[in-house]
N, C-alpha and C positions, 0 to 999 in steps of 0.2 A: 765141825769146828766148834759148832755153839755149844753142845754138851762138853767139848773139853774146859773150855771159858769158863762154863758154869759152874764144873766142880772145884774151879781155884778162888770163885766171886761167890758173894752171898746171894738170895735170888732177887732180894727188894733193889740190891744196888746195881745188878744185872737188867731189870727192866728198865731203872732210871739212865741206863745209860743208852739202853736201846733206843727210847725214846727220843733220848737229846740227839743222836745221829739221824733218826727219824726224819727229825723236824728239817734237820740241817740238810739231810739230803734231798729234801723234795723241792729245794731252792734250784738242786740240779736235776733231778729227773722229771721235775715239771716246768721245765724252762721254757719248751715250746708253746706247752698251752698257755704260760704266764704271759707268754710275749703279744699271742692272739689277744686275751683277755684287756691287755694295755693298748692295743691298735684299737679295739674296739670303743672303749672308756673313752678313748682321747678324739675318737671320731663325735661320739657323743658331745663332747665338750667343746670342738670348733663348729658344730651346729649350734650349740647353746649360745657361743659367743656369737656367729654370724645373727643372729636373732636378737640378740642383745644390741648390737650396731645398727640394725635397721631401727630399735626403738630409738636410740640416741639418736641418728639423723632425721628422724620424723619430730623429735622434740625439738630439736635446735631449728627446725623452721621458725621457731618464735623468734623474735628480737632479741640480742643481748641477753641469750643463754649459753649456758655452758655443761658439760659432761659432768657428773658428781666425781667429788675424788674418790666415791667406794667405785665408782663402775670404772674409774681411771685405773685404781689399783688392781683391781679383778681382771682385766684386760692385759695388766701388764704380768699378773700371776700367770696368767696363760699362755702368753707368749714365752717365760720364763720356763714352763713347763714344756712346751715345745722343743725349746731348745735342747732340755736335758735328753728327751725322747731321740731326737736327731743325733746326739752323740751315742746314744746306745743304740742306733740301727746303723750307725757306723762300723763298729767293733760285732754287729749281731752275726756275720756269717763265720767271724774268726771262732766267737766263742762256742758257734753250732759245732763247729769244725772238730773243738775239743772234748766234746762229748763220746764217748765209747758206752759198748754194750749194751746199744740200742737206745742209747740216752737214759740208762739207770745208773752212769757209772761217768766219770771224768776224769782225763788225762793228767789234770791237774786240779786237785778237786777245792785246793783254798780261792782260787781265781773264779771257778764257777761258781762256787758258792756267793762270793761278793756280788758277781754280775746278775745272778739270779735275785739277790738280795734287794738290787736295785732297781729292778723291772718289778718286782712285789711291790715295794715301797711306794714308786712311781707312779703303780696302778690306781694304790690309795689316795695318793694325793689328786690325782685327776676325779677321782671318784666325789671328793669330798669337797672339791673345786667346785663343781657342779653343780652341788646341791647348794652352796654359796650364792653360786649366781643365781639361782633358781629363788634366792630368800629377796632380791633388790627388787625393790617394788619404784624408787624415784631414781631415774635415772639422769635428768638434767635439773640444773638450779639458775637462779639469775645471775649472768655474769657480774662480776665487779667492773667498775669501771676504768679504763686506763686515764693516763693524761690526757687524752683526747677522745672524741666518738668520733668515727670518722662519717662525714655526709656525703649524700648524692651528689652526684656532679655530673652536669652536663657534657657528654663526650666531645663536644665541638668547643674545645677551651682552645681559642687559638691569640698568637698575640701578646700573651701577657705574662711570656717569661721572665724576658727582663724587670718587670715590674715586682712580681713575684718574688724574685729575689734580692732585688731593694728593699720590699717591704720586710722580706724575714731575717735581711741584715739589720734591718732597723730594731726587730725586737730580740735578737740574740747578742746583738754587738752588746756587752755591758759595757765598753768605753765609753758608746754615746747613750749614755742612760737617759734618753727622753722618752718619760712613760706611757704618753698619749700619743695615739700616732691615727692621723685621721685621713682615710681616705675619701676624695670628694672628687664629682664628675656629674655631667649632666643623666638623667634618667636614660636606663637601657646601655648604658656604655660598659657595664660589665664589673661594678663594684662589688655586688654581692657573689657572683663568681670568685672572684678575686679572693674576695674575704673566706669562704669555703676551700679554697686552693689554700689559704695558710692554716684553715682548723686542720686540713687532711694530711698537710705536712708534719703536723704534730705527732700522726698515727705513723708517720714513715721514717722520719729525720730524726737525729740523737738531739737531746735538749735537756735541759734541765730545770724544767718547770713542772710543778707538783699536780697541777690541776689547769685543763683549759676548757671556757666554758663561754657556750654560743647562747647569746639570750635576747629575745627580741625586746622590745624598748617596752610595750605594751605590758609584757607578763616578767618586766627584769628579776624580780625580787622570787617569785614562783622559779624562775629559770634555774637562777642561782642556786636556790635551796633545792632542786630536784638534783644539782649537778653534784651538792656537797653532802648530802644524805639526808636532808630534811624530808624526802618526797614519803620516807616511812612512819613517819610520823602523820596522825591522820589528824590531830590537833593544830596541825601549823600553818594550813591554810586559813584557819582560822583567826589567826593572831591579827594584831594590827600593825601598820605599815612599821611603825616603831618598834614594837617587838622582835619583829623579822629582821629589822635591819641590826639588830643588838645580836642577832643567834647568826646572821651572815659576817659582820665583823667578827664575832668571837672564833670562827673558823680559819677565813681567809686570812685573819692575820698571823697563823701560823703557819702560812703557804706562800709559794713562790707562784704566781696564779697569773695568766693570762684572759683576761674576759673580750669576748668578741663583739660589738655590738651592730648589727644590723640594720641600715636606714632609719639615722636620725635627723629629726626636720628641725629641732631646738635644743639648744644648752641643757643639760640632765645635772643635776645636784647628786652624783653618785654618793658621795658621801652619806647624804640622808636616808640613802636606800641601803647601806650598810658595807659601800667598797671603803675598803680603808686605803685610802691615797697615798697615805705615809708608805705604805710596802713598794709604791712604785720607785722610791728610793733606794731598796732592796733589789731592784730588778724584775719587781712585775711590771705587767703593759697591759693597756689597753688600748684595743684596734678598733675604731668606728669607722661606717660608712655614711657618707653622708652627699647629699645635694647641694648644700651650703658650703663653700669656703670661709662663709663668716660662722656656723658653728665651729669649724675646728679652731678656728681664734678664740673666739670664747669658751671654749673648754680648755685652750693651752696646748694643743696639739699640734703636733710636726705634722705639715701640709705634705702629702702625696697626691697629685693630681691622676686622676685616671681619665686618658685621654681617647678621642675617638680613635680605631686602628689607622695607620698607615696605608696605603693603597694595596703595598702586597700584602700585608697581613688580611685587610679586609677579602681581597680577592681569594685568598687562601680560605678563608672562612666560608665564604657564599660556594665554594665550587664543593666543601665537606657535605653542603646541604644540598645540592643537584646530585642525581645520580647520572654516573660516568657514563651512561648509555646515552642519556639526552645529551649532554655535550659531544658526545661521538656522533650523533644522529645528522647532524651536517655541518659541513665546514663553516658556514656562516654564525651557527649559536656560540662557541667560544668568544668571541668580539662582541657579540651582542650581550652576553651573559657577563663579561666585563665592563661595559658599557653601563648595565642594568644595578653594576656592583657599587659604581661609583657613584651613582643616583641616592645611596643609602646614608652617604657622608662620613663611613666607616662606624656607626653604629651597629654595634653586633646585635642589637635586638630587631633593629631593621633588617639586616643583613638577615637574619636566623628567618624571619617575617615572610621574607620578599622569596627567600632560596627556597622555602616549603613550600610555596603558593606557585612555583615555577620549577618544582623537582621533575618531573614529568614530561613538561611543555617540550615537545618536539617538532613544532611548524615555526618557521623562522617568522612568519606574520603574528606568530602569538607573541613574542621575544620584543618586538618593533613595538606592537600596542603597549607589552608592557611598559618599554622604556618612556614612551608617549605619556603614558597616563601617569606615572611617575613625576614628569616634568610638567606636565601640566596640571593635575590633580591628582596627587598623592592620597589622599582620604577616599578615594575612589577605588583603590589598589586593595585584594583581596587580605584581610586579616591587619591593613593598618589602621584603621579606628580603634578597633578590640585590643590590639596585641600593642600597639608602639604611641598612640597617638592619645589613649586613654591613662597610659603609661606616666607620659610627659605633662600630661593635663594636671598632675600632682601638685606639679610645681609650678605651673602658673595659677591654679587655686591658692598655692600656698602665699602667694604674694601679701603685702599687708594693704595693698588698698587698691579702689580701681583704679586711680590713676598712675598706680604701677604697671598694672596689667595693661591700661591702655599703651602706654609707654613701650610695652613690650611688643605690643601687636604693631606698635606704629611701624617697627622694623621690619615688617615685612612686607611694607610697600618697596623697600628695597630689592633688587637683583638678587638672585641667588648668588652668595661667595662674594657679596660687596664687601668692600672695606667702610664702614659709616663713619665719617667724621664724625667726632664728638660734636664741638662746635655745631658743625650745623645741625645735628641732631637735637642737641638743645635748643636752639633756635626755635625748631619745629615746634616741641613741645611747648615752650615758651608763649608760642602764639596759638598753641592748640587750648591753652588753659590748664595744662597738665601740671605744671610746672611755675614757681614765682619767678626765680631767677636763674640766672648760671650757676651759682653754687646750688642750688636746691635740683639744677638738673646732672649736677656732678654726682650728688648723693643719691640719686635715682640709677645713675650710670650704674656707680658703686655695688647697690644693692643688687641690681639685676647680673652684675657679675658674680657679686658673691653666691647669688643663687645658680650659677653654673646654665644663665638663660642667653648671655651675652659672651663671647669670648676678646679679649684683648689683641688687638692687633699694633704693636708698638705703642708710645705714649698718647698719640691723639686720634687714633681710631677703634672702632669694636668693628663686631663679626657677629651673627648669626649662623648658628649651626645647621645646616639644610633641613634636618627633622625637627628643630623648634622651627623653625620660618614653616615649615607644612604643618605643624601644629596649630601654629599661631592662626594661618590662614585658615585653614579648618574650624577652629573657634570662629574667626570673623564672618566667613562664609556659611557655615552651615548650622554651629551650635547657638551663634548670638546673633544669626543673620538681621532677625529683625531689629535687633539693636545697633548692629556694627554695620553687616554688609559690605564686603571691600570688592571693589573689581581692580583684581592685579591681574596686568600681562608685563610686568616689569622684565625688561631682558630678553622678550621674545621678540624674533623678527619680523615685525608688524610692518606693511607696507601701507596699509590704511588703517583708523581708527575705529575700535570696536561699534559695530551698529549701535544706533542711536538708545535702541530697545534694552540694551545690555545696561547702558546709564541708568536708566530710571531705578530709582531709589535707591541709589547707593549711597552710601557716607562716603567713603575715602576711595579715591581713584589714583592709581599709580599705572602708568604707560611710560617708564623709564626706559632709557637707553632701548627704545623699538627703533624705525625705521620713515615714522608717520611725517607725510610731507606737510599736508594741509588739513586743518578744520573746518571742513565745508558745512557739514551736516550742523543743525542745532538739538541739542539735546533738551530732554527736560527732567531735570535734577535739583527740586527744591531742598532736598535733604543733604545735598553733597557739600560736605565741608574740606574735604581737602581732596586738591588734584596737582597729581605731579607728573609732568612732562618733560621732565629734563633730557638730555640726550638723544633728541631729537632732530629729524631735518626739517623743522617743521617752516615754511614759508610765509605761508597766508593761514590769517585766522578770521574767517567771516565774521560781520560784526555785530551779527544777532545770537551768537556762538554762546557768548555769558548772559543772556538774558534771562533766561530759568534759574541763575546760582544765586539767587540772594542769600543764601544761608552760607555761601563761600568763607571760610577764613585762612585757607592757605592756598597758594597758588605759585608754581614754580616751573619757569621756562627756560631756567639755565642751561646753556649748550645747547642753545639753538642759531648755529650761525649763520643761517639763512633766513633769519626773521628780523628784519628792519624797521617794521613798524608795530604798534599794538592796535586794536579795533578800537572804534567809538566805544563800544557797548561793554568795554571794561567799566565803564562808568556803573554796569548794574551791580557792583560789586560790592554793595553798601556795607556788608560785614566782614569785606578783606582784612585782616590784622598783619599778613604775610606776603609781601611781593618778591620775588625773585626773578631778575632778568640780567643779573650774569652772564658775562659771555656769549652775550647775542650780540648783533649789528644794529641793532636800534639806533635810529640819528637822532631822535628826540622824545622828550616824555610829552602825551596829548594834553591838552588842557582838561578835557574829561576824567584826569585821577583825583581832579579837586574832589569827586564826589567819595573818594575814598577817605572818610572821615575819620574810620577807627584803624586806620595804618599804623601799626609799631616797628614795623620791618621792612627796611627796600635795601635790597641788594641791586649795585648799578656796578659793582666790581667788573673788572676789564670791558666794559663796554666802549672798545676801542673808535668807535664811529659816533658815539652820543655829542653832539654837541650843543642843542637845545633844550633847556631846561627854562620852563617860563618863570618870569618873577611872579611870586608868592607863590608857587605851585607847593615847593617843599617845606615853606613853613605853614602851609595851611594843614598840614598834616599833625595836629596839635597833640596829639597822643605817642608820636614817633619815637622809638626809643633805640634804633640800630640804623643808622646811613653807613652804606659802603659805598665808595667811591673811588677805589683802589685802580689805577688805570694807567696803560701805556698808550693812553687814547688820544685821540683827533682833538679830547676840547682840551688839552693839556698844552698844547703848542698853539692854540689859536689866542691873536692879538685882542679880537673882540667879534662877538657873534650878535647881531642884533636881536633884542629880546629874549636875548639868554641871560642868566645869571653866572655861566662859567666863562663870560669874559673876565679881562683885566684878573689873573689868576685866580680866578672864581671868588675876588673877595668880597663881590654883591653876594653869593652863596652863603660866604664865611656869616655875612652879616644876618642873616635873615636866620640861621642856624642857633645863633645865641639867644631868639626868641623861643625855641622850644626846649620847655622846662623838663621834658621827661628823656631827652634825648643823653643816653651812656654809652653808646659806642661807636665810633666814628674811625672809618679808613678813610685815607685823603692821598692824592698826588700832588708833587710840586715841577715844576719845569725849571725852576730858576732859584738862585739864591735869595731873591729878592721874592720871589712868593713864599719861601719861607719865613721870609722876616716879617712878611705881611701876617700870617698864618699865627706867627709865635706871639702878636700883638692881643691875641684872643685866648686869655687862660683858661678859661670855661673849655673850647675845642681842643686846646693841648692837654689836657688832663685827661680826656676821653677817648684819645686818639690809640687807637690799639695797632693800626697797621698803615706804614706810609711808602711810597713808591717815589722815586726822585729820579729825574732826568733832565739834568743841565745842560746835557752836550758836552762830546768829547773837548771840544775845541775850545768851548765858552770861556771868557775870561768876566770876571776872575771864577778860579776853579771853586768846586764847593767844599765846604768843611763840614764833614759829619757832624762833628761835636755842637754844632749849632742844634743839634735833635737830643743831646745827651740829657738833656732834663724834662722829656716827655715821659712823664715818671709811670704811664701806663702803655708804652709803646711796646710791643710784643714782637713783630716784625718788621723787618727794615728791607726794601727791595731798593738798589741801587742800579739804576742802569743809563748806558751811554751819558757817562759823566766823566770829570776830568775832576779826580778827587783831592785837594788840596792837604799839602805834606802837615802833617801834625808836627808842632813846632809848643816846644817844651819853656815855656816864659815864665810860667810863674809855678813857683812851689805849692802855693795853695791853692791854684786852680788844680794843679794835680792831684793835691789831697781830697780836694771838692768832689774832682771826678772821680776817684777812687772810692768815695764814701757814696757819693748820689748819682754818680753818672750811668745810664741805661739799666735802671735797676729793675727791670721787668723786661726786657730784651732778649730773646733765645734762639731768634732765628734773622740771619741774615743770610742774602743772597745779591751777588753782583751779577751783571751781565753788560760786556762790553765796555768795563771800566778801565780808565787809566791813572795812574798815581805810581808814586814813590813806594809807598810798601802800605801796610794795613795795621801797623802798630796800635793804632787806635782801639783795635781789637780787645788789649789787656783790660779795657775799663767795662766791658759787655762778660763781668762775670757770672752770668748765666746762661752763656752762650751754648746753645744744644746742637744747632745745625749751622754749618758754614757751607756754602753752596757758591764756586765761583766760576764764572763761564767767560770766558773769552777777555780775560785781563790780560794786562802788560806788567805787570810787579814783577821783580825779579825776587824780590825776597816778601814772604808777608809779615813777618814779624822783624823788624831789626834789632840784633844785639845790643847794638850802642844806645837806642832809644829805650830798649827795657832797661838795660841796667841804670840807667840815669831815673826810671822810675821805681824800681826797685829801692833804689838808694833816699828817695825821698821818703818813699813809703816806711822805709827802715826797715824792709825782711823781703825777700824771694817772693817772687810771686807768681803760682800755679796758673800760666797764662788759659790754659783749656782744661779747665778741673771739673766741667762739667758738660763738655764737648762727648755727643755722640755719635754724630754724623759728618764726616769731612768730602767734600766734591769737587775738585780741580778739573775744569774742563778747557780745552783750548786755550792753557794758558802758556806761550809760544814763548816767552821769556824766564818764567819761575824758574829758580836755580834751587830756591830751599825756602821750606814754611819755617824753621827755625834750625840753626845750625848745629844743634847740641839736642842731645836726648831729653826728652820733657813726658813727665807722667802723664798718662790718659785714664783714669780711674774710672771712666764711663762711657769710654769709646765703644762703639760698634762697628763701625763701618767705614772706611778708607774708600774712595773711589776717584782714579786718577786716571784720564784720557788725554792724548793728546798734548803733554806735557813733555816733548821729548830732552828738555834740559836739565830735568827735577830727576838727579841721580839719588836723592838720599832723603829718607824720611826720617823726622825727629823722634825716632824710637829706638831704645836699647830690649833686651831679654825680659825688662822688667815694668817696662812704659805700660805695658796693659794689667800687670798683677794677677794672669792666669786667667782672665777675659778671655773669650772665642773671638776676635777680631776679624771682620773679611775685609781684603784686601781687595779690590777690584782694578784689573787693568788689563793692558794687554802682555802678551808673553813675553815680547820684546822688550819694552820696556823693565818689565820683570826683571830679565836676565842681565839688566844692564844697571840694574840697581846697587848700589854699594850700602852694604849692611854694618852696623857699628861693630860685630863679630858672626861668627858661623850660630852663636846662642841664639842673634835676634832672629838672624834668618829662618832657624828651625823653630822658633817660636810664633811664627806668623804663616810660616808655610802652609800647613794644614789649612788654615781658612782661606788661603788665596783663592780666587775667580777670574781665572784668566782667559783671554779672548786672543784669537786670531785677528790682525788688523793691519790689511794689506796696505794701506795709506800711513802706515806710523813713521 
């Protein structure tokens, strides 16, 4: 056949055709061999890929690295070739069946040729790709930063979900563009943890910020520079502060940024450091944490308080620290563990420290001992000093003066969780010499509140967090023992005073709210400056008890209801500045008190059996600044007591007080209108009186006219007890105007007990009234519509009666039907209490009275069900905060 063809074709053309057909035919007759070669080369390539991946994984153990684009592209090419091979394998059997004549020919030569061609070409690409992989030397590179760099976070983050959401909304809500957000709270409360969660949110949540920067205050410029690319410049760290600021501003001015600043102790001039604050107007944000609310204010930050955890959240966190097998090891342990968790005061740092120490303790006795230790001396608990108190002490050390630190330590003399009256605390501080006057004391309280070392409890009280108190006691009893040395058993159920050996060397002793019945031993404590014995059951104090207390400045015996007399040895207290005998049952003041020449504060409030104060005793206290004599006591009804300045409506005492040059605070009691008239003759006494008790008798004639007290310019508290009140008559237009301008200027608290009268419309002149407390009263209406209308007509405008009222309490108002018949605005109202006022069916409220405030209304369920509301919207507005009680005697 070949010879036949060759006879028709030239020899050279025949050879070329034969070679061409042979080249093409090899893709067909060599198909099986070519497939085996492809498989072999592909296996070599996949092994090379595995080796390269291993190299990449090892290199990527270094932080912030990623595989190079070259590696990523090569691996992608390998994947693509594997896909092509899979496709060839899928039709392999079909192509092999198409071959014939032992594989030398094909039933469809064109199809077999095309398939064979693909096999050979893929083999060449596999071989070449493997060679390319062998040339790769650098497999990873430094990863470029995203908007934020994720920070490591403790896995035990509990109770901050709502707060995190609030802060996130503050950052991302462009409608409320407050540029700086300040997270403030005491040390160990979780501010840094919260800020880390905010940072990490930027790694997982959608946002429109270009860069998120975490910076420490001490290295702020360098941290910012590192995040925006200046770390590559070796010379940048050597630049001046001003030059760095210029560089930072040049970059950040073109970005929408978030700057996270942790643990700020004082205001920072961010502009000087290069942070372009003008960008805050375009949506950039700064979020800082601090222990000082004052720092937030000074940096014009929107304040977000990070508070201690509520008990449920604290208990959840504590359980996460304890091994489950420990809690399950004894039926008593979960209850004991929950009690121990409560002792941590909701402070996450304390909960974690105590939890770690107890995680494997499976003996009930160990848990009981731990609770006792936390209650009596928390500093001895494992890890507490090193991990908790040492961090809290930074806040203490950062206070600006020694006096401020002493004021803070003074608060730990009160029992745990005690609501400390501001006025009482400041009086102590003045007597101790820490502050000069009341205003100075208010400033100090504000400083401690701003530093998050005290907490506000309403307007008139403060409170010390349990862990701050324990830290302060640790400092006073251990760190500064030589200088301070406190002995504190406040709130502990003692029946006997500590042994006299424990008193020795103490500077301040607090045995408040215990059950001590007598002080029969004689301690030796020449360094003792403060002795607080409030709230005990003391009946007797031995005569020699005070003989070795010549340095004592403050002595409080208040609320010892069984104490009827003072020992003669009290004359040894020659350094005493402050004596509180309020709410005791003493019947008289002994002459020995004359020795207390330095006395500046004497409190005899509510000494109901006090009947004898010797002549010239009080006037002998030439340095006296504060005298409190508010009492429903026996002396207020005495006609005469021989040898006492309390006779004749206590006018002899009034005259004595005129000679006290430094007296500036007075509280007083009256038993009749005549007594009031006598007192008003002495303008000096009127001008310094802050509190008054009036008890004139409910059937006495004439009734008492409250307006006689209207021009006591510093009167803050007025208590009316067992008195018939004169009905207010509007006889003079000028008098009404004068009362409205100048009447009751400082009065903020009015209390009525067992009073009779027509109404209390005179309250419209008490324009700063915050608290109104009425108990056992007979009035049918509190504010008369007609009288109020007359007053409004005279003053020429509608008068908002209760513009500053915060608390309204009504108990046993048997006849009261109305506070005021029409709805009134209560812009400051916090709480209304109503009990045993069956005829009071409507309150002066509508849906807008409280203007969105959460006002608590407390009463019985039966009373609430019978209340008539302005409309359904009004009832709905107040129902959510109602506190309702069962009352079988309603």
